[in-house]
LUMTITOR-904433 format. One record per residue: residue in three letters; x, y, z of N, C-alpha, C, CB in turn. Coordinates in steps of 0.02 Angstrom, whole numbers, always signed. Each point is the difference from the previous one (the first is absolute). Last residue first. Glycine has a CB too. Layout:
<recs>
+------+--------+--------+--------+--------+--------+--------+--------+--------+--------+--------+--------+--------+
: type :   n.c1 :   n.c2 :   n.c3 :  ca.c1 :  ca.c2 :  ca.c3 :   c.c1 :   c.c2 :   c.c3 :  cb.c1 :  cb.c2 :  cb.c3 :
+------+--------+--------+--------+--------+--------+--------+--------+--------+--------+--------+--------+--------+
:  Ala :      X :      Y :      Z :      X :      Y :      Z :      X :      Y :      Z :      X :      Y :      Z :
...
+------+--------+--------+--------+--------+--------+--------+--------+--------+--------+--------+--------+--------+
</recs>
This chain:
<recs>
+------+--------+--------+--------+--------+--------+--------+--------+--------+--------+--------+--------+--------+
: type :   n.c1 :   n.c2 :   n.c3 :  ca.c1 :  ca.c2 :  ca.c3 :   c.c1 :   c.c2 :   c.c3 :  cb.c1 :  cb.c2 :  cb.c3 :
+------+--------+--------+--------+--------+--------+--------+--------+--------+--------+--------+--------+--------+
:  Ile :   -481 :    -66 :   -814 :    -62 :    -32 :    +23 :    -45 :     +6 :    -70 :    +10 :    +36 :   +142 :
:  Asn :   +266 :    -75 :   -115 :    -46 :    +52 :    -13 :    -81 :    -28 :    +14 :    +95 :    +54 :    -94 :
:  Glu :   +127 :   -144 :   +230 :    -38 :     +6 :    -63 :    -51 :    +45 :     -9 :    +26 :    -99 :     -6 :
:  Phe :   +224 :    +16 :   +158 :    -70 :    +51 :     -8 :    -23 :     -9 :    -71 :    +38 :    +99 :    +85 :
:  Ser :   +168 :   -219 :    -36 :    -58 :    -30 :    +24 :    -66 :    +44 :     +0 :    +80 :    -66 :    +66 :
:  Asp :   +151 :   +151 :   -105 :    -19 :    -49 :    -64 :    -68 :    -31 :    +18 :   +128 :    -35 :    -31 :
:  Leu :    -22 :   +149 :   +201 :    -22 :    +45 :    -50 :    -31 :    -32 :    -53 :    +82 :    +70 :    +28 :
:  Ala :    +18 :   -200 :   +127 :    -55 :    +26 :    +28 :    -27 :    +47 :    -47 :    +40 :    -19 :   +112 :
:  Ala :   +166 :    -68 :   -156 :    -49 :    -48 :     +4 :    -68 :    +24 :    +20 :    +88 :    -72 :    +23 :
:  Gln :    +86 :   +217 :    -12 :    -18 :    -17 :    -66 :    -51 :    -52 :     +1 :   +109 :    +32 :    -39 :
:  Met :     -1 :    +11 :   +244 :    -52 :    +56 :    -20 :    -20 :     -8 :    -72 :    +51 :    +84 :    +83 :
:  Ser :    +10 :   -299 :    +63 :    +32 :    +54 :    -35 :    -48 :    +58 :    -17 :    +79 :    -84 :    -47 :
:  Glu :   -141 :   -129 :   +164 :    +68 :    +11 :    +11 :    +42 :    +59 :    -23 :    -15 :   -108 :     -1 :
:  Tyr :   -261 :    +91 :    +67 :    +52 :    -16 :    -57 :    +70 :    +14 :    +21 :    -84 :    +29 :    -87 :
:  Asn :   -187 :    -51 :   +194 :    +59 :    +12 :     +2 :    +49 :    -21 :    -43 :    -36 :     +8 :    +90 :
:  Pro :   -249 :    +44 :    -44 :    +54 :    -47 :    -35 :    +74 :    +36 :    +17 :    -90 :    -42 :   -109 :
:  Ile :   -162 :    +55 :   +242 :    +54 :    +42 :    -30 :    +63 :    -44 :    -17 :    -43 :   +102 :    +66 :
:  Asn :   -132 :   -224 :    +28 :    -37 :    +57 :    -40 :    +46 :    +53 :    -34 :    -93 :    -13 :    +83 :
:  Gln :   +174 :   -175 :    +45 :    -60 :    -28 :    -39 :    -40 :    +57 :    -38 :    -10 :    -95 :    +89 :
:  Leu :   +201 :   +141 :    +56 :    +17 :    -26 :    -62 :    -51 :    -27 :    -41 :    +95 :    -20 :    +48 :
:  Phe :   -119 :    +86 :   +186 :     -1 :    +59 :    -55 :    +21 :    -27 :    -63 :    +28 :    +88 :    +79 :
:  Gly :    -38 :   -212 :   +135 :    -43 :     -9 :    -51 :     -4 :    +49 :    -56 :    -53 :    -56 :    +82 :
:  Thr :   +200 :    +16 :   +120 :    -65 :    +26 :    +19 :    -55 :     +5 :    -55 :    +65 :    +61 :    +83 :
:  Val :   +152 :   -165 :    -99 :    -26 :    -28 :    +61 :    -70 :    +36 :     +9 :   +122 :    -25 :    +55 :
:  Gly :    +13 :   +110 :   -235 :    -22 :    -68 :    -15 :    -45 :    -30 :    +59 :   +110 :    -14 :    -71 :
:  Leu :     +3 :   +223 :    +98 :    -47 :     +6 :    -52 :    -36 :    -71 :    -12 :    +72 :    +96 :    -53 :
:  Ile :   +119 :    -91 :   +187 :    -61 :    +38 :    +38 :    -58 :     +4 :    -48 :    +77 :    +74 :    +73 :
:  His :   +126 :   -148 :   -172 :    -27 :    -50 :    +55 :    -61 :    +26 :    +36 :   +117 :    -40 :    +20 :
:  Tyr :     +5 :   +181 :   -165 :    -45 :    -54 :    -40 :    -27 :    -41 :    +48 :    +66 :     -5 :   -102 :
:  Ile :    +80 :   +156 :   +200 :    -66 :    +32 :    -22 :    -39 :    -51 :    -44 :    +51 :   +121 :     +2 :
:  Gln :   +163 :   -185 :    +65 :    -33 :    +11 :    +58 :    -75 :    +30 :    -15 :   +119 :    +16 :    +57 :
:  Pro :    +36 :    -56 :   -242 :    -25 :    -60 :    +26 :    -41 :    +16 :    +59 :    +97 :    -63 :    -43 :
:  Pro :    -99 :   +261 :   -119 :    +55 :    -38 :    +26 :    -30 :    -60 :    +42 :    +78 :   +108 :     +3 :
:  Ala :   -195 :     -3 :   -221 :     -6 :     +4 :    +67 :    +64 :    -44 :    +25 :   -137 :    +17 :     -1 :
:  Asn :    +70 :    +62 :   -231 :    +68 :     +3 :    +35 :     -8 :     -5 :    +71 :    +48 :    +68 :    -85 :
:  Cys :   -266 :     +7 :    -35 :    +52 :    -37 :    -23 :    +60 :    +11 :    +44 :    -48 :     +4 :   -114 :
:  Ile :   -253 :     +7 :    +79 :    +64 :     +8 :    +42 :    +58 :    -24 :    -39 :    -61 :    -16 :   +107 :
:  Lys :   -199 :   +122 :   -180 :    +43 :    -57 :    +16 :    +63 :    +24 :    +38 :    -43 :    -60 :   -104 :
:  Val :   -226 :   +136 :    +14 :    +54 :     +2 :    +53 :    +41 :    -53 :    -10 :    -65 :    +52 :    +79 :
:  Arg :   -126 :    -51 :   -215 :    +22 :    +69 :    -10 :    +61 :    +24 :    +49 :   -124 :    +21 :    -38 :
:  Glu :    -11 :   -255 :    -70 :    +35 :    +25 :    +61 :    +42 :    +67 :    -18 :     +8 :   -126 :    +48 :
:  Val :   -249 :    -14 :   -130 :    +63 :    +47 :    -18 :    +33 :    +20 :    +53 :    -49 :    +42 :    -88 :
:  Glu :   -140 :   -193 :   +115 :    +15 :     -6 :    -69 :    +66 :    +43 :    -28 :   -129 :    -22 :     -9 :
:  Ser :    +22 :    -14 :   +239 :    +40 :    -56 :    -22 :    +17 :     +1 :    -73 :    -50 :    -62 :    +88 :
:  His :    -62 :   +265 :     +6 :    +31 :    -28 :    +54 :    +60 :    -56 :    -26 :   -119 :    +22 :    +71 :
:  Glu :    -74 :   +129 :   -163 :    +66 :    -24 :    -41 :    +45 :    -30 :    +45 :     -5 :    +90 :    -81 :
:  Gly :   -195 :     +7 :   +162 :    -25 :    -39 :    -58 :    +61 :    -32 :    -40 :   -105 :    +80 :     -8 :
:  Ala :   +142 :   +147 :   +140 :    -54 :    -50 :    +13 :    -15 :    -39 :    -54 :    -44 :    +67 :    +75 :
:  Pro :   +277 :    +46 :    -76 :    -59 :    +12 :     -5 :    -47 :    -41 :    +24 :    +38 :    +51 :    -75 :
:  Ser :   +212 :     -7 :   +139 :    -43 :    -47 :    -21 :    -72 :     +3 :     -4 :    +83 :    -47 :    +33 :
:  Phe :   +103 :   +198 :    +60 :     +9 :    -17 :    -71 :    -43 :    -54 :    -35 :   +109 :    +33 :    +29 :
:  Met :   -122 :    +19 :   +206 :     -5 :    +71 :    -29 :     +9 :    -15 :    -86 :    +60 :    +71 :   +122 :
:  Lys :    -19 :   -250 :    +21 :    -71 :     +8 :     +3 :    -21 :    +70 :    -43 :     -3 :    -67 :   +123 :
:  Tyr :   +227 :     +6 :    -68 :    -24 :    -44 :    -49 :    -73 :    +12 :    -16 :    +85 :    -82 :    +37 :
:  Val :    +20 :   +208 :   +135 :    +24 :    +19 :    -71 :    -32 :    -50 :    -58 :   +116 :    +45 :    +56 :
:  Lys :   -150 :    -91 :   +176 :    -39 :    +56 :    -23 :    +22 :    +25 :    -71 :    -17 :    +33 :   +121 :
:  Gln :   +149 :   -209 :    -39 :    -80 :    -23 :    -11 :    -43 :    +59 :    -19 :     +8 :    -93 :    +90 :
:  Ile :   +215 :   +144 :    -17 :     +7 :    -41 :    -68 :    -79 :    -22 :    -21 :   +133 :    -53 :    +32 :
:  Ala :   -109 :   +136 :   +179 :    +19 :    +59 :    -43 :    -13 :    -30 :    -67 :    +91 :    +58 :    +76 :
:  Arg :    -87 :   -205 :   +106 :    -64 :    +33 :    -10 :     -2 :    +53 :    -57 :    -18 :    -20 :   +121 :
:  Met :   +223 :    -90 :    -64 :    -42 :    -33 :    -46 :    -68 :    +17 :     -2 :    +71 :    -82 :    +11 :
:  Gly :    +81 :   +211 :   +129 :    +17 :     -1 :    -70 :    -48 :    -45 :    -42 :   +120 :    +21 :    +35 :
:  Ala :   -160 :    -35 :   +192 :    -18 :    +61 :    -25 :    +18 :    +11 :    -82 :    +17 :    +40 :   +128 :
:  Ser :    +77 :   -225 :     -4 :    -75 :    -14 :    -12 :    -33 :    +66 :    -29 :     -5 :    -89 :   +101 :
:  Thr :   +260 :    +80 :   -153 :    -36 :    -14 :    +55 :    -76 :     -7 :    -14 :    +90 :    +56 :    +61 :
:  Leu :   +173 :    -56 :   -166 :    -76 :     +6 :    -20 :    -38 :    -27 :    +57 :    +17 :    -13 :   -126 :
:  Thr :   +258 :    +96 :    +53 :    -52 :    -20 :    +46 :    -70 :     +8 :    -27 :    +76 :    +31 :    +88 :
:  Asp :   +124 :    +18 :   -220 :    +31 :    -32 :    +59 :    -50 :    -43 :    +44 :    +84 :    +98 :     -1 :
:  Met :    -60 :    -13 :   -278 :    -43 :     +1 :    +61 :    +37 :    -42 :    +55 :   -111 :    +11 :    -69 :
:  Asp :   +167 :    +30 :   -177 :    +38 :    +38 :    +58 :    -46 :    +11 :    +67 :    +70 :    +64 :    -95 :
:  Ala :   -154 :   -185 :   -106 :    +78 :    -18 :     +3 :    +28 :    +31 :    +61 :    +15 :     -4 :   -128 :
:  Leu :   -260 :    +13 :    +33 :    +24 :    -10 :    +78 :    +66 :    -12 :     +8 :    -99 :    -46 :    +27 :
:  Asp :    -83 :   +154 :   -205 :    +61 :    -24 :    -11 :    +31 :     -2 :    +77 :     +8 :    +48 :   -132 :
:  Leu :   -254 :    -32 :    +10 :    +31 :    +19 :    +61 :    +65 :    -44 :     -2 :   -113 :    +31 :    +67 :
:  Leu :    -84 :    +62 :   -252 :    +48 :    -50 :    +15 :    +39 :    +21 :    +61 :     +7 :    -33 :   -120 :
:  Leu :   -248 :    +84 :    -22 :    +56 :    +21 :    +49 :    +32 :    -56 :    +12 :    -52 :    +89 :    +53 :
:  His :   -152 :    +29 :   -223 :    +48 :    -53 :     +5 :    +51 :    +15 :    +52 :    -19 :    -27 :   -117 :
:  Arg :   -138 :   +188 :    +44 :    -44 :    -59 :    +16 :    +38 :    -69 :     +3 :    -94 :    +63 :    -57 :
:  Ser :   +123 :   +243 :    +64 :    +27 :    -67 :     -8 :    -52 :    -55 :    +22 :   +118 :    +49 :    +19 :
:  Gly :   -158 :   +194 :    -17 :    -19 :    -34 :    -61 :    +41 :    -73 :     -6 :    -24 :   +124 :    -57 :
:  Gly :    +18 :    +56 :   +243 :    +39 :    +20 :    -62 :    -13 :    -46 :    -62 :    +89 :    +46 :    +77 :
:  Asp :   -173 :    -98 :   +132 :    -34 :    +62 :    -15 :    +27 :    +29 :    -69 :    -17 :    +22 :   +129 :
:  Tyr :   +124 :   -215 :    -38 :    -69 :    -18 :    -27 :    -31 :    +59 :    -16 :    -14 :    -98 :    +64 :
:  Ala :   +223 :   +140 :    +38 :     +5 :    -38 :    -63 :    -63 :     -8 :    -39 :    +90 :    -57 :    +52 :
:  Asp :    -98 :   +142 :   +172 :    +23 :    +49 :    -48 :     +5 :    -27 :    -71 :    +59 :    +53 :    +93 :
:  Arg :   -108 :   -199 :    +77 :    -58 :    +43 :     -8 :    +19 :    +41 :    -51 :    -41 :     -2 :   +111 :
:  Ala :   +215 :   -122 :    -32 :    -36 :    -42 :    -37 :    -66 :    +45 :    -22 :    +51 :   -112 :    +65 :
:  Ala :    +98 :   +202 :    +87 :    +34 :     -1 :    -67 :    -52 :    -38 :    -46 :   +129 :     -2 :    +49 :
:  Ala :   -202 :    +11 :   +170 :     -5 :    +72 :    -36 :    +34 :    -10 :    -62 :     +2 :    +72 :   +102 :
:  Leu :    +23 :   -258 :    +26 :    -70 :     +7 :    -14 :    -12 :    +72 :    -37 :    -29 :    -79 :   +106 :
:  Leu :   +239 :    +20 :     -7 :    -22 :    -37 :    -60 :    -71 :     +7 :    -26 :    +81 :    -75 :    +39 :
:  Gln :    -25 :   +186 :   +159 :    +41 :    +20 :    -62 :     -8 :    -36 :    -60 :    +75 :    +33 :    +73 :
:  Glu :   -175 :    -93 :   +134 :    -35 :    +55 :    -34 :    +37 :    +34 :    -55 :    -55 :    +16 :   +103 :
:  Glu :   +162 :   -201 :    +23 :    -56 :    -18 :    -32 :    -43 :    +58 :    -37 :     +5 :    -90 :    +85 :
:  Ser :   +194 :    +88 :    +62 :     +6 :    +29 :    -64 :    -55 :    -34 :    -36 :   +126 :    +24 :     +2 :
:  His :   -102 :    -55 :   +229 :    +17 :    +72 :     -9 :     +0 :    +13 :    -78 :    +74 :     +5 :   +113 :
:  Ala :   -118 :   -221 :    -38 :    -55 :    +45 :    +23 :    +14 :    +73 :    -14 :    -24 :    -81 :    +89 :
:  Asp :   +155 :    -80 :   -241 :    -20 :    -11 :    +61 :    -54 :    +43 :    +19 :   +105 :    -40 :    +22 :
:  Leu :   +100 :    -31 :   -202 :    -73 :    +17 :     -3 :    -34 :    -29 :    +62 :     +1 :     +1 :   -129 :
:  Trp :   +271 :    +77 :    +70 :    -49 :    -33 :    +35 :    -74 :    +19 :    -24 :    +85 :     -4 :    +97 :
:  Gly :   +133 :    +14 :   -253 :     -6 :    +15 :    +69 :    -55 :    -53 :    +22 :    +34 :   +133 :     -8 :
:  Arg :    -41 :    -50 :   -242 :    +53 :     -8 :    +45 :     -8 :    +16 :    +67 :    +57 :    +17 :    -86 :
:  Leu :   -186 :    -55 :   -175 :    -10 :     +4 :    +73 :    +70 :    -18 :    +31 :   -130 :    -32 :     -4 :
:  His :    +17 :   +111 :   -241 :    +56 :    -28 :    +28 :     +8 :    +14 :    +73 :    +49 :     +7 :   -110 :
:  Phe :   -251 :    -14 :    -90 :    +25 :    +33 :    +67 :    +59 :    -40 :    +17 :   -114 :    +39 :    +46 :
:  Val :    -19 :     +6 :   -296 :    +39 :    -44 :    +49 :    +30 :    +38 :    +57 :    +28 :    -75 :    -93 :
:  Thr :   -232 :    +73 :   -107 :    +34 :    +44 :    +42 :    +38 :    -49 :    +58 :    -94 :   +105 :    -25 :
:  Val :     +9 :   -142 :   -245 :     +3 :    -17 :    +66 :    +36 :    +49 :    +49 :     -7 :   -112 :    -48 :
:  Pro :   -130 :    +75 :   -217 :    +37 :    +43 :    +44 :     +3 :    -31 :    +74 :    -36 :   +101 :    -75 :
:  Val :     +7 :   -276 :   -118 :    -33 :    +55 :    +21 :    +42 :    +43 :    +46 :   -101 :    -64 :    -15 :
:  Lys :   +210 :    -89 :   -108 :    -73 :    -14 :    -39 :    -50 :    +47 :    +27 :    +18 :   -127 :    -16 :
:  Gly :   +184 :   +224 :    +83 :     +8 :    -68 :    -26 :    -62 :     -4 :    -33 :    +74 :    -55 :    +86 :
:  Gln :    +48 :   +277 :    +40 :    -41 :    -24 :    -47 :    +20 :    -72 :    -31 :    -24 :   +122 :    -19 :
:  Ile :    +59 :    +20 :   +252 :    +43 :    -43 :    -41 :    -65 :    -25 :    -50 :   +112 :    -43 :   +100 :
:  Glu :    -47 :   +228 :   +118 :    -53 :    -16 :    -52 :    +37 :    -38 :    -59 :    -75 :   +107 :    +33 :
:  Glu :   +137 :    -49 :   +251 :    +21 :     +8 :    -84 :    -65 :    -32 :    -34 :   +146 :    -18 :     +6 :
:  Ser :    -56 :    +88 :   +276 :    -49 :    -21 :    -50 :    +27 :    +11 :    -75 :    -94 :    +30 :    +86 :
:  Thr :   +169 :    -64 :   +193 :    +18 :    +36 :    -63 :    -43 :    -32 :    -45 :   +120 :    +29 :    +22 :
:  Ile :   -109 :    -20 :   +261 :    -25 :    -21 :    -71 :    +17 :    +43 :    -55 :    -91 :    -48 :    +53 :
:  Lys :   +163 :    -32 :   +217 :     +9 :    +47 :    -54 :    -32 :    -25 :    -58 :   +103 :    +39 :    +45 :
:  Leu :   -118 :    -70 :   +246 :    -19 :    -19 :    -71 :    +34 :    +50 :    -53 :   -117 :    -49 :    +45 :
:  Gly :   +195 :    -41 :   +220 :    -45 :    +53 :    -32 :     -5 :    -28 :    -70 :    +37 :   +109 :    +72 :
:  Val :   +175 :   -177 :    +54 :    -65 :     +1 :    +27 :    -37 :    +60 :    -31 :    +39 :    -57 :   +107 :
:  Glu :   +173 :    -91 :   -197 :    -31 :    +59 :     -1 :    -73 :     -7 :    +42 :    +66 :    +28 :   -117 :
:  Met :   +184 :   -158 :   +105 :    -74 :     -8 :     -5 :    -29 :    +63 :    +22 :     +1 :   -122 :    +20 :
+------+--------+--------+--------+--------+--------+--------+--------+--------+--------+--------+--------+--------+
</recs>
């Protein structure tokens, strides 16, 4: 189990260009700003669709959920909230999926069982 967060990023061209963050380790108060900085850099660099691959996540705390919520708001322009989902999640391990479900995150941020299914779900606006 890795304490701390490692983020690797890649750009994948599907129906639309998608930035994929592969998250490994712990998303908590110590790593919250790391995710936010990576998301800001991606957004400032022109990314408008983000996929968070949680396959290698060990722990998600309330601070980590707050970071995901801030990323969601960053990528969701005012007025498009329910029309277009620009941030999605895939490969959440059972313990992380349970946390996301219990806290209501999955009502706003869709989760997919595979990265390909998530990539295929992004739509051109």
